[in-house]
C-alpha positions as CSV (number, residue, x, y, z in Angstrom):
1,M,-2.3,7.7,-14.7
2,M,-5.1,5.3,-13.5
3,P,-5.0,4.1,-9.9
4,E,-2.9,0.9,-9.7
5,L,-3.0,-1.9,-7.1
6,I,0.4,-2.9,-5.8
7,A,1.5,-5.5,-3.2
8,P,-1.7,-6.5,-1.4
9,S,-1.2,-7.9,2.1
10,I,-3.3,-10.9,3.1
11,T,-3.9,-12.6,6.5
12,P,-6.6,-15.0,7.3
13,E,-8.7,-12.1,8.9
14,Q,-7.7,-9.1,6.8
15,M,-6.6,-7.9,3.4
16,T,-5.0,-4.6,2.7
17,L,-4.9,-3.3,-0.9
18,N,-2.1,-0.7,-1.6
19,I,-3.0,1.7,-4.3
20,V,-0.7,4.1,-6.2
21,G,-1.8,7.1,-8.4
22,E,-1.5,10.7,-9.1
23,E,-1.7,13.1,-6.2
24,G,-5.2,14.2,-5.5
25,M,-6.8,11.4,-7.6
26,T,-10.0,9.9,-6.0
27,F,-10.4,6.3,-6.3
28,V,-13.2,3.8,-5.4
29,V,-12.9,0.2,-4.3
30,E,-15.7,-2.0,-5.3
31,V,-16.4,-5.7,-4.3
32,R,-18.5,-8.6,-5.5
33,T,-18.7,-12.2,-4.4
34,N,-19.1,-13.8,-7.7
35,L,-16.5,-13.2,-10.5
36,L,-18.7,-14.4,-13.3
37,G,-21.5,-11.8,-12.6
38,G,-23.4,-9.6,-10.3
39,A,-23.2,-6.0,-9.3
40,W,-20.1,-4.4,-8.1
41,T,-20.7,-2.7,-4.8
42,P,-18.6,0.4,-3.7
43,V,-17.2,-0.1,-0.2
44,Y,-14.6,2.7,0.1
45,T,-13.6,6.0,-1.5
46,N,-10.4,7.8,-0.9
47,T,-8.1,10.4,-2.4
48,I,-4.4,9.8,-3.2
49,S,-2.1,11.5,-0.9
50,G,1.6,11.3,-1.2
51,G,1.3,9.2,-4.3
52,S,-0.4,6.2,-2.5
53,G,-3.6,5.1,-0.6
54,S,-4.8,1.9,0.9
55,F,-8.0,-0.1,1.9
56,E,-8.4,-2.6,4.6
57,D,-11.0,-5.2,4.3
58,N,-11.7,-6.8,7.8
59,D,-14.6,-9.0,6.6
60,L,-12.6,-11.8,4.9
61,G,-14.0,-14.4,7.3
62,S,-17.7,-13.6,6.6
63,L,-17.9,-14.6,2.9
64,P,-16.4,-17.6,0.9
65,S,-14.9,-15.3,-1.7
66,R,-14.6,-11.7,-2.5
67,F,-13.4,-10.0,-5.7
68,Y,-12.1,-6.4,-5.9
69,R,-11.5,-3.7,-8.5
70,I,-10.3,-0.2,-8.2
71,I,-11.6,2.5,-10.3
72,Q,-10.8,6.3,-10.6
73,Y,-13.8,8.5,-9.4
């Protein structure tokens, strides 16, 4: 099972990504500011515990747009 994004929570200042996956699976959250191109930058690495994990981005106000992807590490 690959990590899966469920029910993101968004406010003007913060976004929380909720991730589900297999116990012990390590995942990486990567971001970029242009959907059409550019490099993905890893910003967070964590391990699934209890079937889920999360990532909080507190920098929403600093960029006009931000795109995310979650990959298994």
